[in-house]
LUMKEVEX-473145 format. One record per residue (C-alpha): residue in three letters; residue number from 1; x, y, z. Coordinates in Angstrom, 2 decimals, always signed. Each point is the difference from the previous one (the first is absolute). Example, Ala and Ser with C-alpha at 12.3 -4.5 7.8 and 13.67 -1.06 7.14 Angstrom:
% residues 2
<site aa="ala" i="1" u="+12.30" v="-4.50" w="+7.80"/>
<site aa="ser" i="2" u="+1.37" v="+3.44" w="-0.66"/>
% end
This chain:
% residues 361
<site aa="unk" i="1" u="-3.05" v="+62.06" w="+11.41"/>
<site aa="unk" i="2" u="+1.81" v="-2.68" w="-2.51"/>
<site aa="unk" i="3" u="+2.71" v="-0.70" w="+2.19"/>
<site aa="unk" i="4" u="-2.07" v="-1.34" w="+2.49"/>
<site aa="unk" i="5" u="-2.74" v="-2.17" w="-2.55"/>
<site aa="unk" i="6" u="+3.28" v="-1.09" w="-0.96"/>
<site aa="unk" i="7" u="+1.21" v="-0.80" w="+3.30"/>
<site aa="unk" i="8" u="-3.23" v="-1.69" w="+0.74"/>
<site aa="unk" i="9" u="-0.18" v="-2.25" w="-3.19"/>
<site aa="unk" i="10" u="+3.81" v="-1.27" w="+0.39"/>
<site aa="unk" i="11" u="-1.27" v="-1.91" w="+3.64"/>
<site aa="unk" i="12" u="-3.39" v="-0.31" w="+0.57"/>
<site aa="unk" i="13" u="-0.48" v="-2.24" w="-3.54"/>
<site aa="unk" i="14" u="+2.74" v="-1.57" w="+0.71"/>
<site aa="unk" i="15" u="-1.08" v="-0.53" w="+2.99"/>
<site aa="unk" i="16" u="-3.72" v="-1.70" w="-0.47"/>
<site aa="unk" i="17" u="+2.53" v="-2.24" w="-2.65"/>
<site aa="unk" i="18" u="+2.41" v="-1.09" w="+2.28"/>
<site aa="unk" i="19" u="-2.50" v="-0.94" w="+2.65"/>
<site aa="unk" i="20" u="-2.16" v="-2.01" w="-2.70"/>
<site aa="unk" i="21" u="+2.88" v="-1.62" w="-0.66"/>
<site aa="unk" i="22" u="+1.52" v="-1.22" w="+2.82"/>
<site aa="unk" i="23" u="-3.27" v="-1.32" w="+1.49"/>
<site aa="unk" i="24" u="-0.68" v="-2.35" w="-3.62"/>
<site aa="unk" i="25" u="+3.25" v="-1.15" w="+0.91"/>
<site aa="unk" i="26" u="-1.42" v="-0.84" w="+3.41"/>
<site aa="unk" i="27" u="-2.56" v="-1.24" w="-1.07"/>
<site aa="unk" i="28" u="+1.70" v="-2.49" w="-2.81"/>
<site aa="unk" i="29" u="+2.28" v="-1.62" w="+3.04"/>
<site aa="unk" i="30" u="-2.20" v="-0.24" w="+2.22"/>
<site aa="unk" i="31" u="-2.21" v="-2.54" w="-2.80"/>
<site aa="unk" i="32" u="+2.47" v="-1.58" w="-0.73"/>
<site aa="unk" i="33" u="+0.33" v="-3.65" w="+0.91"/>
<site aa="unk" i="34" u="+1.28" v="-1.15" w="+2.75"/>
<site aa="unk" i="35" u="+2.10" v="-2.25" w="+1.80"/>
<site aa="unk" i="36" u="-2.12" v="-3.77" w="+1.13"/>
<site aa="unk" i="37" u="+3.52" v="-0.89" w="+1.97"/>
<site aa="unk" i="38" u="+2.93" v="-2.40" w="-0.81"/>
<site aa="unk" i="39" u="+0.49" v="-0.54" w="-4.13"/>
<site aa="unk" i="40" u="-1.71" v="-2.85" w="-1.19"/>
<site aa="unk" i="41" u="+2.14" v="-3.33" w="-0.89"/>
<site aa="unk" i="42" u="-0.28" v="-0.63" w="-3.11"/>
<site aa="unk" i="43" u="+1.53" v="-2.93" w="+0.13"/>
<site aa="unk" i="44" u="-2.57" v="-1.28" w="+2.44"/>
<site aa="unk" i="45" u="-3.22" v="+0.83" w="-1.65"/>
<site aa="unk" i="46" u="+1.38" v="-1.40" w="-3.17"/>
<site aa="unk" i="47" u="+0.75" v="-3.13" w="+0.56"/>
<site aa="unk" i="48" u="-0.76" v="-3.42" w="-1.20"/>
<site aa="unk" i="49" u="-3.23" v="-1.25" w="+1.35"/>
<site aa="unk" i="50" u="+0.39" v="-3.14" w="+1.88"/>
<site aa="unk" i="51" u="-1.48" v="-2.92" w="-2.75"/>
<site aa="unk" i="52" u="-0.03" v="-3.18" w="-1.44"/>
<site aa="unk" i="53" u="+2.59" v="-1.18" w="-3.11"/>
<site aa="unk" i="54" u="-1.79" v="-0.70" w="-2.90"/>
<site aa="unk" i="55" u="+0.98" v="-2.10" w="-3.14"/>
<site aa="unk" i="56" u="+1.27" v="+2.87" w="-2.39"/>
<site aa="unk" i="57" u="-0.99" v="-2.71" w="-3.28"/>
<site aa="unk" i="58" u="-3.57" v="+0.76" w="+1.87"/>
<site aa="unk" i="59" u="+0.68" v="+3.86" w="-0.04"/>
<site aa="unk" i="60" u="-0.87" v="+2.83" w="-2.58"/>
<site aa="unk" i="61" u="+2.64" v="+2.85" w="+0.77"/>
<site aa="unk" i="62" u="-2.16" v="+3.11" w="-1.54"/>
<site aa="unk" i="63" u="+2.82" v="+3.12" w="-0.21"/>
<site aa="unk" i="64" u="-1.69" v="+3.30" w="-0.37"/>
<site aa="unk" i="65" u="+1.83" v="+2.24" w="-1.65"/>
<site aa="unk" i="66" u="-1.15" v="+3.80" w="-1.66"/>
<site aa="unk" i="67" u="+2.24" v="+0.66" w="-2.65"/>
<site aa="unk" i="68" u="+2.20" v="-1.98" w="-2.28"/>
<site aa="unk" i="69" u="+3.49" v="-0.15" w="+2.01"/>
<site aa="unk" i="70" u="-1.75" v="+0.05" w="+3.37"/>
<site aa="unk" i="71" u="+0.43" v="-3.81" w="-0.40"/>
<site aa="unk" i="72" u="+4.36" v="-0.02" w="-0.24"/>
<site aa="unk" i="73" u="+0.41" v="+3.35" w="+2.50"/>
<site aa="unk" i="74" u="-2.24" v="-1.52" w="+3.27"/>
<site aa="unk" i="75" u="+0.72" v="-3.38" w="-0.23"/>
<site aa="unk" i="76" u="+1.56" v="-2.06" w="-2.72"/>
<site aa="unk" i="77" u="+2.22" v="-1.68" w="+2.77"/>
<site aa="unk" i="78" u="-3.47" v="-1.00" w="+1.63"/>
<site aa="unk" i="79" u="-1.63" v="-1.20" w="-3.17"/>
<site aa="unk" i="80" u="+2.99" v="-2.26" w="-0.97"/>
<site aa="unk" i="81" u="-0.07" v="-1.66" w="+3.01"/>
<site aa="unk" i="82" u="-3.36" v="-0.79" w="+0.42"/>
<site aa="unk" i="83" u="+0.40" v="-1.66" w="-4.16"/>
<site aa="unk" i="84" u="+2.47" v="-2.33" w="+1.40"/>
<site aa="unk" i="85" u="-1.71" v="-0.52" w="+3.59"/>
<site aa="unk" i="86" u="-2.82" v="-1.66" w="-2.88"/>
<site aa="unk" i="87" u="-3.30" v="+2.63" w="+0.49"/>
<site aa="unk" i="88" u="-2.23" v="+1.37" w="-3.15"/>
<site aa="unk" i="89" u="+1.30" v="+3.73" w="-0.66"/>
<site aa="unk" i="90" u="-2.67" v="+1.75" w="-1.48"/>
<site aa="unk" i="91" u="+1.39" v="+3.74" w="-0.93"/>
<site aa="unk" i="92" u="-3.42" v="+2.08" w="+0.79"/>
<site aa="unk" i="93" u="+1.23" v="+3.70" w="-1.89"/>
<site aa="unk" i="94" u="-2.60" v="+2.66" w="+0.42"/>
<site aa="unk" i="95" u="+0.94" v="+3.20" w="-2.25"/>
<site aa="unk" i="96" u="+0.47" v="+0.83" w="-3.93"/>
<site aa="unk" i="97" u="+3.06" v="+1.90" w="+1.91"/>
<site aa="unk" i="98" u="-0.29" v="+2.47" w="-2.72"/>
<site aa="unk" i="99" u="+0.01" v="+2.84" w="+2.57"/>
<site aa="unk" i="100" u="+3.57" v="-0.03" w="-0.29"/>
<site aa="unk" i="101" u="+1.56" v="+3.42" w="-0.83"/>
<site aa="unk" i="102" u="+2.49" v="-1.96" w="-2.47"/>
<site aa="unk" i="103" u="-3.01" v="-0.92" w="-2.44"/>
<site aa="unk" i="104" u="-0.35" v="+3.69" w="+0.05"/>
<site aa="unk" i="105" u="+3.63" v="+1.03" w="-1.37"/>
<site aa="unk" i="106" u="+0.35" v="-2.75" w="-2.68"/>
<site aa="unk" i="107" u="-3.56" v="+0.77" w="-0.93"/>
<site aa="unk" i="108" u="-1.69" v="-3.51" w="+0.03"/>
<site aa="unk" i="109" u="-3.52" v="-0.75" w="+0.26"/>
<site aa="unk" i="110" u="-1.53" v="-1.14" w="+3.06"/>
<site aa="unk" i="111" u="-0.05" v="-3.61" w="-1.91"/>
<site aa="unk" i="112" u="+3.00" v="+0.41" w="-1.54"/>
<site aa="unk" i="113" u="+1.20" v="+0.61" w="+4.16"/>
<site aa="unk" i="114" u="-1.19" v="-2.77" w="+0.96"/>
<site aa="unk" i="115" u="+0.71" v="-2.39" w="-2.54"/>
<site aa="unk" i="116" u="+4.00" v="+1.04" w="+0.82"/>
<site aa="unk" i="117" u="-0.43" v="-0.67" w="+3.59"/>
<site aa="unk" i="118" u="-1.69" v="-2.83" w="+0.16"/>
<site aa="unk" i="119" u="+2.84" v="-1.72" w="-2.65"/>
<site aa="unk" i="120" u="+2.08" v="+0.87" w="+2.92"/>
<site aa="unk" i="121" u="-2.39" v="-0.92" w="+2.50"/>
<site aa="unk" i="122" u="-0.78" v="-3.39" w="-1.78"/>
<site aa="unk" i="123" u="+4.56" v="-0.39" w="-1.13"/>
<site aa="unk" i="124" u="+1.13" v="+0.22" w="+3.83"/>
<site aa="unk" i="125" u="-2.97" v="-2.09" w="+1.61"/>
<site aa="unk" i="126" u="+1.01" v="-2.95" w="-2.16"/>
<site aa="unk" i="127" u="+3.36" v="+0.70" w="+1.00"/>
<site aa="unk" i="128" u="-0.62" v="-0.40" w="+3.43"/>
<site aa="unk" i="129" u="-2.70" v="-2.26" w="+0.46"/>
<site aa="unk" i="130" u="+1.45" v="-2.05" w="-3.85"/>
<site aa="unk" i="131" u="-3.78" v="-0.15" w="-1.03"/>
<site aa="unk" i="132" u="-1.72" v="-2.08" w="+2.44"/>
<site aa="unk" i="133" u="-2.52" v="+2.78" w="+1.22"/>
<site aa="unk" i="134" u="-3.35" v="+1.13" w="-1.32"/>
<site aa="unk" i="135" u="-0.23" v="+3.69" w="-0.90"/>
<site aa="unk" i="136" u="-3.10" v="+2.22" w="+1.18"/>
<site aa="unk" i="137" u="-0.54" v="+2.97" w="-1.62"/>
<site aa="unk" i="138" u="-2.76" v="+3.30" w="+0.86"/>
<site aa="unk" i="139" u="+0.61" v="+3.06" w="-1.87"/>
<site aa="unk" i="140" u="-1.39" v="+2.70" w="+2.85"/>
<site aa="unk" i="141" u="+2.14" v="+3.72" w="-1.06"/>
<site aa="unk" i="142" u="+3.62" v="+0.56" w="+1.80"/>
<site aa="unk" i="143" u="-0.77" v="+2.23" w="+2.58"/>
<site aa="unk" i="144" u="-3.59" v="-0.82" w="+0.88"/>
<site aa="unk" i="145" u="+0.03" v="-3.35" w="+1.07"/>
<site aa="unk" i="146" u="-2.56" v="+0.24" w="+3.51"/>
<site aa="unk" i="147" u="-0.06" v="-2.21" w="+2.50"/>
<site aa="unk" i="148" u="-3.55" v="-0.82" w="-0.69"/>
<site aa="unk" i="149" u="+1.60" v="-1.28" w="-3.20"/>
<site aa="unk" i="150" u="+2.28" v="-2.13" w="+1.84"/>
<site aa="unk" i="151" u="-2.07" v="-1.58" w="+2.14"/>
<site aa="unk" i="152" u="-2.91" v="-1.56" w="-2.14"/>
<site aa="unk" i="153" u="+2.71" v="-1.83" w="-2.08"/>
<site aa="unk" i="154" u="+1.68" v="-1.81" w="+3.15"/>
<site aa="unk" i="155" u="-3.24" v="-1.44" w="+0.88"/>
<site aa="unk" i="156" u="-0.03" v="-1.43" w="-3.62"/>
<site aa="unk" i="157" u="+3.12" v="-1.27" w="+0.68"/>
<site aa="unk" i="158" u="-0.81" v="-1.25" w="+2.87"/>
<site aa="unk" i="159" u="-2.93" v="-2.17" w="-0.63"/>
<site aa="unk" i="160" u="+1.71" v="-1.34" w="-3.47"/>
<site aa="unk" i="161" u="+2.65" v="-1.11" w="+2.08"/>
<site aa="unk" i="162" u="-2.54" v="-1.28" w="+2.45"/>
<site aa="unk" i="163" u="-2.13" v="-2.11" w="-2.81"/>
<site aa="unk" i="164" u="+2.64" v="-1.91" w="-1.14"/>
<site aa="unk" i="165" u="+0.84" v="-0.97" w="+3.90"/>
<site aa="unk" i="166" u="+3.28" v="+2.32" w="+0.03"/>
<site aa="unk" i="167" u="+1.05" v="+2.50" w="+2.20"/>
<site aa="unk" i="168" u="+0.80" v="+3.04" w="-0.51"/>
<site aa="unk" i="169" u="+2.79" v="+1.99" w="+0.78"/>
<site aa="unk" i="170" u="+0.25" v="+3.74" w="-0.81"/>
<site aa="unk" i="171" u="+2.95" v="+2.23" w="-0.15"/>
<site aa="unk" i="172" u="+0.07" v="+3.93" w="-1.04"/>
<site aa="unk" i="173" u="+1.04" v="+2.98" w="+0.95"/>
<site aa="unk" i="174" u="+0.68" v="+2.05" w="+3.19"/>
<site aa="unk" i="175" u="-2.43" v="+3.34" w="+0.85"/>
<site aa="unk" i="176" u="+3.34" v="+0.22" w="+1.79"/>
<site aa="unk" i="177" u="+1.76" v="+0.89" w="-2.49"/>
<site aa="unk" i="178" u="+1.43" v="+4.34" w="-0.51"/>
<site aa="unk" i="179" u="+1.13" v="+1.24" w="-2.74"/>
<site aa="unk" i="180" u="+3.39" v="+2.83" w="+0.60"/>
<site aa="unk" i="181" u="-1.95" v="+3.15" w="-0.46"/>
<site aa="unk" i="182" u="-3.46" v="-1.12" w="+0.10"/>
<site aa="unk" i="183" u="-2.39" v="-0.02" w="+2.84"/>
<site aa="unk" i="184" u="-1.39" v="-3.55" w="-0.42"/>
<site aa="unk" i="185" u="+1.00" v="-3.04" w="-2.19"/>
<site aa="unk" i="186" u="-0.61" v="-0.03" w="-3.53"/>
<site aa="unk" i="187" u="-4.18" v="-0.31" w="-0.28"/>
<site aa="unk" i="188" u="-0.24" v="-3.53" w="-1.86"/>
<site aa="unk" i="189" u="+2.41" v="-1.20" w="+1.77"/>
<site aa="unk" i="190" u="-1.83" v="+1.50" w="+3.54"/>
<site aa="unk" i="191" u="-3.46" v="-1.39" w="-1.30"/>
<site aa="unk" i="192" u="+0.87" v="-3.86" w="-0.22"/>
<site aa="unk" i="193" u="+2.16" v="+0.57" w="+3.22"/>
<site aa="unk" i="194" u="-3.04" v="+1.29" w="+1.69"/>
<site aa="unk" i="195" u="-2.09" v="-2.85" w="-1.57"/>
<site aa="unk" i="196" u="+2.13" v="-2.90" w="+1.40"/>
<site aa="unk" i="197" u="-0.24" v="+1.38" w="+3.18"/>
<site aa="unk" i="198" u="-3.63" v="+0.77" w="+0.26"/>
<site aa="unk" i="199" u="-1.08" v="-3.15" w="-1.01"/>
<site aa="unk" i="200" u="+2.52" v="-1.95" w="+2.19"/>
<site aa="unk" i="201" u="-1.05" v="+1.43" w="+2.60"/>
<site aa="unk" i="202" u="-3.73" v="-0.73" w="-0.87"/>
<site aa="unk" i="203" u="+0.76" v="-3.73" w="-0.11"/>
<site aa="unk" i="204" u="-0.66" v="-0.22" w="-3.87"/>
<site aa="unk" i="205" u="+3.43" v="-0.97" w="-0.82"/>
<site aa="unk" i="206" u="+2.38" v="-1.11" w="+2.15"/>
<site aa="unk" i="207" u="+3.90" v="-0.87" w="-0.92"/>
<site aa="unk" i="208" u="+1.46" v="+3.48" w="-1.37"/>
<site aa="unk" i="209" u="+3.68" v="+1.60" w="-0.60"/>
<site aa="unk" i="210" u="-0.25" v="+3.44" w="-0.42"/>
<site aa="unk" i="211" u="+3.44" v="+0.82" w="-1.78"/>
<site aa="unk" i="212" u="+1.61" v="+4.15" w="+0.16"/>
<site aa="unk" i="213" u="+1.72" v="+2.06" w="-2.33"/>
<site aa="unk" i="214" u="+1.81" v="+2.70" w="+1.28"/>
<site aa="unk" i="215" u="+2.57" v="-0.95" w="+0.73"/>
<site aa="unk" i="216" u="+0.97" v="-0.30" w="-3.04"/>
<site aa="unk" i="217" u="-0.22" v="+3.58" w="-0.65"/>
<site aa="unk" i="218" u="+2.19" v="+1.37" w="+3.22"/>
<site aa="unk" i="219" u="+1.88" v="-2.55" w="-1.09"/>
<site aa="unk" i="220" u="-0.05" v="-1.02" w="+4.23"/>
<site aa="unk" i="221" u="-2.11" v="-2.37" w="+1.90"/>
<site aa="unk" i="222" u="-1.58" v="+3.00" w="+2.04"/>
<site aa="unk" i="223" u="-3.47" v="-1.09" w="-0.17"/>
<site aa="unk" i="224" u="+0.68" v="-3.82" w="-0.92"/>
<site aa="unk" i="225" u="-1.40" v="-1.90" w="+2.57"/>
<site aa="unk" i="226" u="+0.73" v="-3.75" w="-0.34"/>
<site aa="unk" i="227" u="+2.96" v="-0.64" w="-2.24"/>
<site aa="unk" i="228" u="+0.33" v="-3.26" w="-3.05"/>
<site aa="unk" i="229" u="+3.13" v="-0.02" w="-0.27"/>
<site aa="unk" i="230" u="+1.78" v="-0.53" w="-3.55"/>
<site aa="unk" i="231" u="+2.46" v="-2.43" w="-1.42"/>
<site aa="unk" i="232" u="+2.63" v="+0.64" w="-1.80"/>
<site aa="unk" i="233" u="-0.86" v="-2.22" w="-2.70"/>
<site aa="unk" i="234" u="-3.92" v="+1.68" w="-0.18"/>
<site aa="unk" i="235" u="+1.93" v="+3.51" w="-0.18"/>
<site aa="unk" i="236" u="+1.12" v="-0.59" w="-3.59"/>
<site aa="unk" i="237" u="-3.48" v="-1.12" w="-1.38"/>
<site aa="unk" i="238" u="-0.75" v="+3.21" w="+1.71"/>
<site aa="unk" i="239" u="+2.20" v="+1.69" w="-2.50"/>
<site aa="unk" i="240" u="-1.20" v="-2.36" w="-2.98"/>
<site aa="unk" i="241" u="-3.44" v="+1.63" w="+1.79"/>
<site aa="unk" i="242" u="+1.29" v="+2.99" w="-0.66"/>
<site aa="unk" i="243" u="+1.51" v="-0.12" w="-3.44"/>
<site aa="unk" i="244" u="-4.12" v="-1.51" w="-0.99"/>
<site aa="unk" i="245" u="-1.28" v="+3.92" w="+1.53"/>
<site aa="unk" i="246" u="+2.79" v="+1.82" w="-1.59"/>
<site aa="unk" i="247" u="+0.22" v="-1.60" w="-3.23"/>
<site aa="unk" i="248" u="-1.30" v="+2.05" w="-2.94"/>
<site aa="unk" i="249" u="-1.01" v="-0.47" w="-4.14"/>
<site aa="unk" i="250" u="-2.39" v="+1.60" w="-0.92"/>
<site aa="unk" i="251" u="-0.18" v="-2.88" w="-2.99"/>
<site aa="unk" i="252" u="-1.10" v="-2.23" w="+2.20"/>
<site aa="unk" i="253" u="-2.66" v="+2.33" w="+1.92"/>
<site aa="unk" i="254" u="+3.12" v="+0.14" w="+3.18"/>
<site aa="unk" i="255" u="+0.60" v="+3.43" w="+1.05"/>
<site aa="unk" i="256" u="+1.71" v="-0.51" w="+3.64"/>
<site aa="unk" i="257" u="-3.44" v="+1.22" w="+2.01"/>
<site aa="unk" i="258" u="+1.56" v="-1.65" w="+3.11"/>
<site aa="unk" i="259" u="+2.46" v="+2.14" w="-0.17"/>
<site aa="unk" i="260" u="-1.99" v="+3.27" w="-1.58"/>
<site aa="unk" i="261" u="-2.85" v="-0.18" w="+2.22"/>
<site aa="unk" i="262" u="+1.96" v="+0.60" w="+3.28"/>
<site aa="unk" i="263" u="+1.28" v="+2.99" w="+1.41"/>
<site aa="unk" i="264" u="+2.84" v="-1.22" w="+2.58"/>
<site aa="unk" i="265" u="+2.72" v="-0.25" w="-2.09"/>
<site aa="unk" i="266" u="+1.33" v="-2.16" w="+2.20"/>
<site aa="unk" i="267" u="-2.72" v="-2.53" w="+0.14"/>
<site aa="unk" i="268" u="+1.13" v="-2.73" w="-1.97"/>
<site aa="unk" i="269" u="+3.72" v="-0.46" w="+1.93"/>
<site aa="unk" i="270" u="-1.85" v="+0.11" w="+3.42"/>
<site aa="unk" i="271" u="-2.01" v="-2.80" w="-1.55"/>
<site aa="unk" i="272" u="+3.15" v="-2.13" w="-0.73"/>
<site aa="unk" i="273" u="+1.79" v="+0.63" w="+3.58"/>
<site aa="unk" i="274" u="-3.02" v="-0.29" w="+2.46"/>
<site aa="unk" i="275" u="-1.47" v="-2.13" w="+1.48"/>
<site aa="unk" i="276" u="-4.01" v="-0.52" w="-0.70"/>
<site aa="unk" i="277" u="-2.50" v="+1.68" w="+3.11"/>
<site aa="unk" i="278" u="-3.33" v="-1.44" w="+1.41"/>
<site aa="unk" i="279" u="-2.41" v="+0.07" w="+2.54"/>
<site aa="unk" i="280" u="-3.00" v="-2.58" w="+1.02"/>
<site aa="unk" i="281" u="-3.76" v="+1.76" w="+0.43"/>
<site aa="unk" i="282" u="-0.10" v="+2.46" w="+3.26"/>
<site aa="unk" i="283" u="-1.37" v="-2.07" w="+2.88"/>
<site aa="unk" i="284" u="-2.84" v="+1.12" w="+2.41"/>
<site aa="unk" i="285" u="-2.65" v="+1.51" w="-1.76"/>
<site aa="unk" i="286" u="-3.06" v="-1.26" w="+0.50"/>
<site aa="unk" i="287" u="-2.81" v="+2.45" w="-2.16"/>
<site aa="unk" i="288" u="-3.23" v="+0.12" w="+1.86"/>
<site aa="unk" i="289" u="-1.68" v="-0.33" w="-3.36"/>
<site aa="unk" i="290" u="+2.26" v="-1.22" w="-3.62"/>
<site aa="unk" i="291" u="-1.63" v="+0.79" w="-3.77"/>
<site aa="unk" i="292" u="-0.95" v="-2.13" w="-2.37"/>
<site aa="unk" i="293" u="+3.15" v="-1.28" w="-1.53"/>
<site aa="unk" i="294" u="-2.30" v="-0.22" w="-3.65"/>
<site aa="unk" i="295" u="-1.58" v="+3.19" w="+0.90"/>
<site aa="unk" i="296" u="+2.53" v="+2.02" w="+1.71"/>
<site aa="unk" i="297" u="+0.01" v="+3.61" w="+1.78"/>
<site aa="unk" i="298" u="+2.45" v="+2.45" w="-1.40"/>
<site aa="unk" i="299" u="+0.47" v="+1.10" w="+3.43"/>
<site aa="unk" i="300" u="+0.85" v="-1.54" w="+2.82"/>
<site aa="unk" i="301" u="+1.53" v="+0.51" w="+2.92"/>
<site aa="unk" i="302" u="+3.98" v="-0.65" w="+0.37"/>
<site aa="unk" i="303" u="+1.21" v="-2.19" w="+2.95"/>
<site aa="unk" i="304" u="+0.71" v="+1.57" w="+2.40"/>
<site aa="unk" i="305" u="+4.19" v="-1.29" w="+0.50"/>
<site aa="unk" i="306" u="+0.02" v="+1.30" w="-3.46"/>
<site aa="unk" i="307" u="-0.91" v="+3.52" w="+1.54"/>
<site aa="unk" i="308" u="+2.79" v="-0.97" w="+2.16"/>
<site aa="unk" i="309" u="+3.05" v="-0.41" w="-2.55"/>
<site aa="unk" i="310" u="-1.77" v="+3.13" w="-1.87"/>
<site aa="unk" i="311" u="+1.00" v="+1.57" w="+3.02"/>
<site aa="unk" i="312" u="+3.07" v="-0.67" w="+0.57"/>
<site aa="unk" i="313" u="+1.64" v="+0.15" w="-3.04"/>
<site aa="unk" i="314" u="-2.33" v="+2.02" w="-2.63"/>
<site aa="unk" i="315" u="-2.14" v="+2.24" w="+1.76"/>
<site aa="unk" i="316" u="-1.58" v="+0.60" w="-3.16"/>
<site aa="unk" i="317" u="-0.51" v="-2.82" w="-1.34"/>
<site aa="unk" i="318" u="-3.27" v="-0.87" w="-1.98"/>
<site aa="unk" i="319" u="-0.49" v="-3.05" w="+2.53"/>
<site aa="unk" i="320" u="-1.57" v="+2.79" w="+2.30"/>
<site aa="unk" i="321" u="-1.96" v="+1.61" w="-1.55"/>
<site aa="unk" i="322" u="-2.03" v="-2.88" w="-1.70"/>
<site aa="unk" i="323" u="-0.63" v="-0.47" w="+4.19"/>
<site aa="unk" i="324" u="-2.88" v="+0.72" w="+2.95"/>
<site aa="unk" i="325" u="-0.40" v="+3.42" w="+0.41"/>
<site aa="unk" i="326" u="+0.29" v="-0.72" w="+3.40"/>
<site aa="unk" i="327" u="+3.76" v="-1.68" w="-0.73"/>
<site aa="unk" i="328" u="+0.82" v="+2.73" w="-2.73"/>
<site aa="unk" i="329" u="+2.74" v="+2.28" w="-0.32"/>
<site aa="unk" i="330" u="-1.44" v="+3.38" w="-0.57"/>
<site aa="unk" i="331" u="-3.86" v="+1.00" w="+0.29"/>
<site aa="unk" i="332" u="-1.00" v="+1.78" w="-3.13"/>
<site aa="unk" i="333" u="-1.84" v="+2.64" w="+1.80"/>
<site aa="unk" i="334" u="+3.64" v="+1.22" w="+2.01"/>
<site aa="unk" i="335" u="+1.16" v="+0.02" w="-3.98"/>
<site aa="unk" i="336" u="-2.43" v="+2.20" w="-1.41"/>
<site aa="unk" i="337" u="+0.09" v="+2.49" w="+2.78"/>
<site aa="unk" i="338" u="+4.20" v="+0.43" w="-0.33"/>
<site aa="unk" i="339" u="-0.50" v="+0.25" w="-3.43"/>
<site aa="unk" i="340" u="-2.59" v="+3.13" w="+0.27"/>
<site aa="unk" i="341" u="+1.85" v="+1.41" w="+2.19"/>
<site aa="unk" i="342" u="+2.97" v="+0.60" w="-1.75"/>
<site aa="unk" i="343" u="-2.45" v="+1.12" w="-3.40"/>
<site aa="unk" i="344" u="-1.14" v="+2.19" w="+2.38"/>
<site aa="unk" i="345" u="+3.34" v="+1.25" w="+1.29"/>
<site aa="unk" i="346" u="+1.01" v="+0.27" w="-3.74"/>
<site aa="unk" i="347" u="-3.61" v="+2.08" w="-0.66"/>
<site aa="unk" i="348" u="+0.50" v="+2.30" w="+2.83"/>
<site aa="unk" i="349" u="+4.21" v="+0.51" w="-0.78"/>
<site aa="unk" i="350" u="-1.35" v="+0.83" w="-3.70"/>
<site aa="unk" i="351" u="-2.74" v="+2.74" w="+1.28"/>
<site aa="unk" i="352" u="+1.65" v="+1.42" w="+1.82"/>
<site aa="unk" i="353" u="+3.46" v="+0.64" w="-2.16"/>
<site aa="unk" i="354" u="-3.13" v="+1.51" w="-2.55"/>
<site aa="unk" i="355" u="-1.25" v="+1.93" w="+2.95"/>
<site aa="unk" i="356" u="+3.80" v="+1.43" w="+0.97"/>
<site aa="unk" i="357" u="+0.55" v="+1.34" w="-3.85"/>
<site aa="unk" i="358" u="-3.58" v="+1.92" w="-0.27"/>
<site aa="unk" i="359" u="+1.01" v="+2.02" w="+2.72"/>
<site aa="unk" i="360" u="+0.17" v="+3.72" w="-1.10"/>
<site aa="unk" i="361" u="+3.07" v="+1.68" w="-0.31"/>
% end
C-alpha cells in the first residue's frame, strides 16, 4: 500500500505541476509584444525639423538638467558652442541632487550634500560658459521628478521669453537612454525627456534637442542616434571639467561628488574620449488631445514611434508601460493568470507532499 501511495505522489502531482508551468509559459509567450515590421529608423524619425534660422542674439537657450553634473556629462561641448554662437544660455536645474549614495556614505545632510554638489555645478558651468549664463534652480527631490513637475516649468520659461520678444529654445535629457543593467534611464532624466517630447509634439515648443548619456556608461555608441564630434582642444577642456567634479577638499566643502555619485568607474574617462550623442524629437506623432501645459496630466500616451523603438531595442522599457493598453506589451489579466497558476502549482505541490508524509507505515 505504501509503495502505491509513493508512486502516485511521485508521478501525478509532478505532472500537474509540469502542465501548469507549461501553460503559464505559453500564456506569457503568447502575450508578448509582436514585431511590428522592420525596425524603426531613429535617424529619420529624430532628424532636425525644417525651420528657418533665427538670430542667435535673440535666443534664450534653456538647458534642462536633472542633476549637478548632467550639464557636463551630456552636453558640455554643445553648451560651449552655443555660447560662441551668441545665444543667452539659461541652465535649469531641477533636483537637489541629495539622493546620491555618496552623500549617505559621507553621512552628509541633504542640505550639505546639495551645497557640495552646487559648488561643483557652478564651478564647471562657469568654466564652460565663462560666467555668461543665467541659472534657475529648483529643489525637487532627487529620484522623484515627474513629467508633471517639468511641463509647467517649460511653459513658464517659454512665456518669459515671449514677453521679452525673444525666442525660447530647449535642450535637455533624452527618454531614449537606457542604463547598463537597468530597464530604462534615470527616472529624473526620463521625466524631462518625456516632457520635452510631449510639449514639442503638442506644438507648445519648437526648437528642441535631446542629449544622451548611455554611451558614456557603455563606452560605445550602441544607443547613439547622432554624434557631435569633439575636437582635441575640447577634449582638453573635458579633462579640466572632470578634475572639477573629481576634486575633494573637506575644508572647502568639496567631496568629489561627481566622481562618487556615479557607480560606473569608467564614466569620466569615457567622457573625455567619446563624442557627444543627441537627437531631435520623434516626428510624426499627432495626438488627438494635448494636456494644458499649466495643468498637465500625470499620465499621457507615448508616441507610437517610441513604442516601436522600445520594442526593437528594449522590450522591457517603461516607454511601453505608459502607453495605451491597445499598444501595451502585456495585458495585466494574463500576468495575473500566470502568477496565479504558478502559486497554485506551488501550493498543490506542498499540499501533496504533506499528504504523502501522512501515509501510514
